[in-house]
C-alpha positions as semicolon CSV with decimal commas, in nm:
position;residue;x (nm);y (nm);z (nm)
1;M;17,786;10,525;2,152
2;V;17,615;10,597;2,484
3;V;17,391;10,905;2,494
4;D;17,268;11,014;2,837
5;D;17,267;11,346;3,023
6;N;17,364;11,167;3,346
7;A;17,744;11,133;3,366
8;L;17,722;10,845;3,614
9;I;17,496;10,643;3,381
10;R;17,731;10,710;3,089
11;E;18,027;10,592;3,296
12;I;17,852;10,277;3,421
13;V;17,740;10,178;3,071
14;R;18,080;10,265;2,920
15;T;18,264;10,056;3,179
16;R;18,033;9,757;3,132
17;F;18,059;9,764;2,753
18;E;18,437;9,812;2,759
19;A;18,462;9,508;2,988
20;H;18,294;9,314;2,706
21;G;18,544;9,439;2,447
22;F;18,347;9,730;2,299
23;A;18,505;10,065;2,215
24;V;18,269;10,330;2,351
25;C;18,219;10,700;2,285
26;D;17,952;10,907;2,456
27;A;17,739;11,219;2,427
28;V;17,538;11,424;2,678
29;D;17,229;11,477;2,459
30;G;17,076;11,398;2,124
31;A;17,222;11,700;1,946
32;E;17,576;11,608;2,052
33;A;17,510;11,245;1,952
34;I;17,421;11,350;1,599
35;K;17,740;11,556;1,567
36;Q;17,953;11,270;1,700
37;A;17,778;11,005;1,491
38;K;17,889;11,188;1,178
39;T;18,257;11,151;1,274
40;E;18,259;10,839;1,496
41;A;18,034;10,616;1,278
42;P;17,920;10,397;1,573
43;D;17,801;10,040;1,522
44;L;17,523;10,083;1,782
45;I;17,375;10,379;1,971
46;I;17,222;10,363;2,320
47;L;16,989;10,655;2,391
48;D;16,826;10,784;2,706
49;L;16,472;10,913;2,656
50;S;16,469;11,224;2,875
51;M;16,755;11,460;2,792
52;P;16,785;11,837;2,753
53;V;16,840;12,001;2,413
54;M;16,715;11,698;2,215
55;N;16,545;11,397;2,372
56;G;16,599;11,035;2,274
57;L;16,301;11,010;2,039
58;E;16,401;11,324;1,848
59;A;16,759;11,202;1,830
60;A;16,648;10,857;1,713
61;R;16,456;11,003;1,420
62;A;16,754;11,213;1,312
63;L;17,006;10,933;1,366
64;K;16,797;10,687;1,163
65;M;16,804;10,930;0,872
66;L;17,179;10,981;0,911
67;L;17,278;10,619;0,980
68;P;16,982;10,397;0,883
69;Q;17,173;10,071;0,929
70;V;17,285;10,145;1,289
71;P;17,071;9,979;1,558
72;L;16,933;10,213;1,826
73;V;16,856;10,104;2,182
74;M;16,647;10,312;2,421
75;F;16,784;10,276;2,776
76;T;16,533;10,452;2,997
77;N;16,340;10,465;3,323
78;T;16,018;10,518;3,124
79;T;15,904;10,182;2,988
80;V;15,530;10,217;2,929
81;A;15,366;10,064;2,623
82;T;15,288;10,399;2,456
83;M;15,651;10,511;2,488
84;E;15,772;10,181;2,346
85;R;15,542;10,221;2,044
86;E;15,671;10,575;1,991
87;A;16,029;10,451;2,025
88;R;15,977;10,178;1,765
89;A;15,814;10,429;1,529
90;A;16,119;10,655;1,571
91;G;16,354;10,374;1,467
92;I;16,446;10,222;1,804
93;S;16,525;9,851;1,773
94;A;16,496;9,766;2,144
95;V;16,391;9,926;2,471
96;V;16,574;9,830;2,792
97;S;16,473;9,956;3,135
98;K;16,739;10,119;3,351
99;S;16,602;9,907;3,637
100;E;16,744;9,600;3,461
101;S;17,105;9,490;3,489
102;T;17,353;9,648;3,249
103;D;17,423;9,287;3,146
104;T;17,075;9,286;2,990
105;L;17,172;9,595;2,792
106;V;17,497;9,434;2,676
107;L;17,316;9,113;2,572
108;Q;17,059;9,315;2,377
109;A;17,337;9,511;2,204
110;K;17,522;9,194;2,110
111;A;17,202;9,041;1,969
112;L;17,141;9,349;1,754
113;L;17,496;9,347;1,621
114;L;17,482;8,985;1,499
């Protein structure tokens, strides 16, 4: 599942993951991600940090309670040490910068799913 309020980012990530054989669903914010996670049961969730309604950290906390075994990846423009510590405390398994290639994101996802 890809969760980002930017439709272009969702499409880019979806396309890249589908090219690697993943089935992908998406959501525009954390609240929608929680609703969809209940019915879609994703194997991995990629979250943006800054989103309206419910940001990535809030969503991560709720998703970890709902689906504790599902790895969460923060895919964000904000990659400072304090944010990474907060992300890890919220249940995020990995933080990937949006400035990196989407291949990096795919490799991180594959590593978490092994």
